[in-house]
Each structure stands twice: as structure tokens, then as C-alpha cells.
N, C-alpha and C positions, 0 to 999 in steps of 0.2 A: 742675281736679278733684285730678288727678294731683298736682300739688305740695301739697294741702291733703290728701293723704292720708298723701304723705311726711313730712309735718310731723308729723303726729298720731304717725305712727309715731317719729320720733324722740324726740317728746314721752313716747312711751310707753316707750322704751327708759332714757331719761333717769330717768324715775321710778321704774323698776324698779331702777336701778343704786341712786338715793339709798335706797330701802327695804332692800337689802343693805347698805348703809353702816352705816344706823342700826342694823338689827338685829345687824350683827356684835358689837356692843357689849352684847346683850341675850344673846343664846343662841351659845354656842360652835358654830364649825361639826363635823358627826360627823368622826369617823376610822374607815376601814374598814380591818378585821384579821382574821384568819383564826383567830386565838387565841377558842377557847369560854371563857366565864366563867358563874356561875351566874343570871345575868340574864335568861337564857332556856332555853328547853330545844326541841329540835327532833325529830318522831316522822316517822317512813316509812311509807308504804302503797303496794301495789303494785298497780295496778289496767289490766287489758289490756295488761301487759307494759312499763307504765310506772310509774317512780317519781313518787310524790308528796308535797310534804312540808309538814306543818304545824307551825306555830311558835307557842310559847307565850312572850311578854316580860313581866318583871314589871317594874312601874313605869316602862315604856318610853314611846316618843312616836310618831306617825306626822305627817310632814308630806307635804303633796301639793301639785301645781299641778292635780290632777285632770285631766291630761291624758297629759304625756310621763313626768312623773318623780312617782315616789313613794317616801319614804323610812322605813324603820323602823327606829328607834335606841332601844337600849338606856340605861337610866337614866347609866350610865356613858359615855354619848356615842359607841356603837360603832355603825356602819353595819350592819345585817344582808343577808343574802343573798335574803333575801324579798323584797327592796328590786326595783323594775324603773324601766328609764330607754331609752326607746323611741326608737330613730334610725329615719331614713327609707331604705330601700334605694336604690342608686344607680337613675336614670331608672325610678321607679316611686312610686305613692302609698302602698303597704305599706309598714308598719313592723317592724321586730323589735328583741326586748330586747337592748340592748349590755350592756358590760362595767359591771357593778357602779363601777367607778374612772371611770364615765362620769357617775355619778349627781350631778343638778346641786348637790344639797346639801353635795357635797365641796367645792366651790367658792366656791357663793354662799351656804351657810347655810339657814337655815330663816327667812325674811325675813315672818312673820307672827304677830299674838300668839297665843300658847298658852292654847287653853283646859285646864283640868285640871279632868277628872271621876273621880270615886271608886266606879269602877263598872270591869266586865268587857265589851271591846268586841271582837266579831268583825266586821275588816275585809273589805269582798267589794268594796274598789278596784280597779280592773282596766285604769284607762287609755285611752288613746286612745277610739276612738268607742264605748266602752261606756257612758258616760254619754248619749249620744244615740241611739242604733242599737238599733234593735228585737231583731234577731237577736242582736247583741253581748251585749244585756244577759241572753239567755237561755244562751248559749253560754259567757260570760266570768265572768259576775257570780254568778248563783243558785247554780251549781252546786259553789262554795265552800262552799255551806250543806252540802250533802254530803260533802263531803272533810273540815271541821270535826267533824261530828257521828260520823263513821265513824272518825276519829285520835283524838279527846278524847272519848270516850266518858262518861264521868264529868261532864266540865267544863259549869259554867253559865254562860251569858251574860246581859248586862242589856240590852244596844242590840247594833246592827247599826251599822257606818260604810258607806253606799253612794253611789255617784259621784253619784247625782241621785235625786229624784222627783219631779223637773218635769212629767213625762209621766204620763198617765193608768194605761198598762199599767204603771208601775214599781210604782206604790202598791198597785193592785190586785192584781199577782202575787204581791206581800210578804204583803198581807193574807189572800189564800188558803195562804198558807204558814204563818199563826200571826203574822205581826207587826203589830202596831196601830201608827199613827203614832208615839206615843209613845217605841217601841221604835227609832226609827229615826234617825239622825244623817247628814243631807247632805254631802257635799263641796261643794257649792254654797256653804253657809254657812260651813263651818268645814273649813279647810285644816290648822290643828297642833294636835295632839289628846294629852293625857296621861291613861292611866289606869291601875288597877290591875294588869289583866292585859290585854294586846293581843292576839289570835290572828290568825294571818294564814296564807295557804296558798299552795300552788303555783299556778300560772297552770291552770283546768282544761281549755284546749285547747292547753297548752304556746305560748300565743302564735301559733298557728296554726290559726284557725278551721275552714280549709278541709281539718284532716285531726283534727277534733272525732272523740274514743274515745267508744266504744260506751256506755259507765258515763254518759256525761256528756248523750245523749239518752236514755236510761233512766230517769235521774234527773226528768227532766223530765216525761216520758210518766208513770210512776209517782205523781208528785207531782198532775200536774193532769186527765190524763182522768178519774180517778173521781170528780171536782169537776164534769162538765159537767152543766148545768141540763138535768132530765127534759124539760121542755116548752121546750127553747131552741129556735132557730132551724135550721130542718132543708130543706136544700135538695141535691137530689140532683146535681147540678152547678153547679160556682160558676165564675165568672170574677173573677179577684183584678184590680180596677183600680186604677190608678195616677193619680194628678193629672196631667191632660194639660197638654201643652207646645202653644202656638202655631207649628204648625210650617206653616203656610201658604203661607210663601214662602220663596226660597233663601237670603236674608240669614237667617231665623230658623234654617235648617236649621244653618249655620256656627255662629250663635251658640250655639247647644243642643247642639254635638258632644261637650261633655265631660259632657252627662246622658246618661240611660238613658232610652228610649222607643220606642215602637213609632210607628212615622210612620203606617202606615194602621190606627193603632187604631180610628177610627169603623168603616171598614170590618171589621175583625176583631170588634170587640164585636157590630155587627149581625148577622154570620155565626153569634156563637154564642148569640148570643138566639134565632136563629130554631132553632137545635138544642136549644134548652128550657134555655141556661144563665141560670142567677142572676147578675146584675152585685153582686160585692161589694166594697165598701172598708171592711176592717176595723176600720180607725180609727175607724168609725161607731158601731162595737159596744163594750160593755163586755169585759171580757177574759173572763168567764166563758160570753159568748154567743160570742166568735171560737173559745172551746173546740169547744163545740157544733157553730158551723158547720163546722170542719176535721172534727171528727169524725163527722158523719152525713154529710159527702160523699162519693159515690161517682169522680168526676170532678172534678178541679181544674186549672183552665188559669191562668197567671200567667207574669210575665215576672219573669227572675233578679231578686231584692231580698230585703229585710228581711221583707216578707210574707209570703215562700216559707219561711220559717223554722218556720212553724207547721202545714206537713205532719210536724213530730215529735208530732203530736198526733191524726193518721190512722189509722184502723182497717188493718189487716193488707190487701194487694192493693187498695189505693184507686188508681187511676189519676192520676196526674200528668203534666202536659202544662207543661214550660218551656221558654220562649222566652228564648235567652240570647245575648249576644254570643260569638261563636266563641273570644275569647283569656279567658274570664270563667274563675272557678274552680269546682270540682265538689263543694262543700261539701251542696248540696241533694240531687245524686242519691247523695252517702254516706249523707247522713239518710236517703233512702228506702229505700237496702240494709238499713241497720242496723231501720227498723220494715216491712221486709218489702214494701213498696209498688212498683208498676207505674209506673215511670219514664221516662216518652219525654222526649227533648229535642229543639227545633229550634234547631238553630246557626246564626248569622246572622252575615253579616261586615259589620260597620258601613257604611252609604252612605258617610260620611264619617270618615276615620281620626280616631280620638278620641287618638293619642300614648300617652302612657305610662298612659293612663287604661283601662286594657285591662278592665276591670270595667264600662266604660259603653260607649255608643252608640247610635246612631240606628238603628233596625232595620225594615226591611220585610217582613212576615210573611206569608208567602204562604198564599194562603188553602186551595190545592191542599195543602201542607204538613198545615195541621190536618183537612184532610177525610181526608186518608190515614191518620192517626193513629187519628182518630175510627172510620174503619171498623175498623181493626185490635182497637180493643178494641171494637166489639161481636161481633166474630170469635170 
């Protein structure tokens, strides 16, 4: 099996090299230069003591691998600084935006057929996990709409260019902001695009979701809380349940050490139900119902992870109980602080060391720790 995977990997690399070679005769590789010209303009805005930029590119193009690299290229073939190129941190699963001189298009060009559109496009491309991860969609993708509208108030766009609309929440969240399917171009289908005008913005979280700024969360709150259903789901206490792993034997514990789960999840679930909690799987509900569920709740219990992002839609003073691996980041507590929620954490050392996967871990959650927090909430 390993040999088969190795052969597949080699074939993939070989195919990529053939593509790069063929397209090098069709499209020139872009060039990076700091010299400005009339083919683009840049505007700046300062929010929460941080500078953000928005670019208007006339007759330019976008090339993306919809993962680590996206290039914004002027019509005279210059690579712009709003491009990004993710690089992994050493001994970590996290990544950072590298030097623009490392953008893949400078060495490999743009090996995809160019689609030409006589329209104005706002790019919401954000790379990394933004095309598949719920919280990154709301932290990295959608807030670009706010930046564009704040900076280019008089400009009109015809379509938005997004990482994906494969998941239900992606299309539903865009529709609630006034975008229909016909207004959306997905990078899952088109990787190389030319338009009359292309608008691109700085990264809304500065490539660090754990340092998400207040304006970012406020944009999501102001956009969606007012749209909750009056007759939507209404549960006072909710337990956000994740898909269960088979942790019935020690072999599986080792197998799943790079995952994130509460190993005594059944016990925790039974205890919370006895205390009046409703067990919720957010993905089973449409996005408007999710808004109602989180905004109506008084107490929310959940494991560190993407579904916790929706606490951004909670009312002031909602109690959040977050179970988290001891070395995980603190973005959800930060969101709670912005929204004036009461955030309680149960920090647990994983029963098996997940190595560089510090956001992950198999956690044994003490019922006594949960009881103690619930007692404090009542007091």
C-alpha cells in the first residue's frame, strides 16, 4: 500500500511538471517589483490600531492553488503584495505568510487555463483551511467583504471569488449577506481568472486567527444576529457534540492521538443530559437555525474546535464552558471577551502526547470539574 502511494505521489509530481512546462509557453511568469504603476491602486484603513489595505487591479488576473498560494497579477505581469504564500512553521502544523518572493508563480508560472470575465470581482480567497474549516470561513473569508465596503465605498462588484461553496454553511452564510449562487465564483472550479477590475484585501485576521481583532467579530455579529428566526430552536443549555471516535481499546487510543476528542464522552454526555442540557450537532441545522441556537442559549458546553466559533453570536453574559487541550490556542476565549461572555475553561493534558499537533489530543474530562463550574454559574 505504501509503495502504491509512493507511485501515486511520483505520478502527481510528474504531471505537475508537465503542466508547468506546457503553460510556460502560454503565459509568462509574473515578476515582482516594488515599482508602482497605473494598473492598480491601494487604499488603507486603520482598525483596532492595525493597518489594512485594499487593492483595485485594472485588467489583471488571479491565479490560485486554493491552498498555499494565490497571486494577484497586473495586466503588465507584475505580482502584487496582496498575494500570499503560506509556509509551515518548524515543528508545527500551523503556517505563516512567507516572503512574496517565495510565491510559487514566480518559479512555476500560472499552469491553468485562463478564464476571462468582463466583470468586476471581489476576491475573498484566503488560503489554508479557509475552504474547508467552519471557523476560518468566518474569521478569514467573510470579513473581507467588510474591508472592501469600508475602503471602496463607491465601487460596485458583479461577483465574488470564494475558496469554496462545497459546504452548506458557506452558501447559506453568503446568501444571508445578499449574495445568490449566480453572484459567486468558486476556486474549486476556476483557478486562473481575468477580470475588468479585481479587488483584494489584507487578511482580516493578519494570518493569525488566534489574534482575531474586535472589528472582525463585530462584523459577523452585526451581520447575522439580527437575522435569527423568531421561532427558531430555543434551548437554554446546550452540549455541542462532535462525531464520536471508537476509543474502546488502547490500540485505538494510539491510532487517534492526533485527533481531538473527549475519551469519556459518553459519561460526560450522560451527566450533562441529567443537568438539563440538550445535545446539539450544529451541522444538522441550517445556518439561520444555528444563529438562533447559539443566541438563545444561556450555557454552552463544548470541546475546543470550529463549532465553538459560533459563540460569537451569543448574547452578552452567556456562559461558555470550553474543554481544551492544555497547549491549544485561546481564540475562543478572546472571542468571548469581545462579546462580553462568561468564559470557563477546562484545560486538560492529553492522555497520549500528540507531538506537534498541539491543538489536538485525547482528553479525559473530569465530571467533578464540570460540576464545579456549573455550581459557580448558579451562584
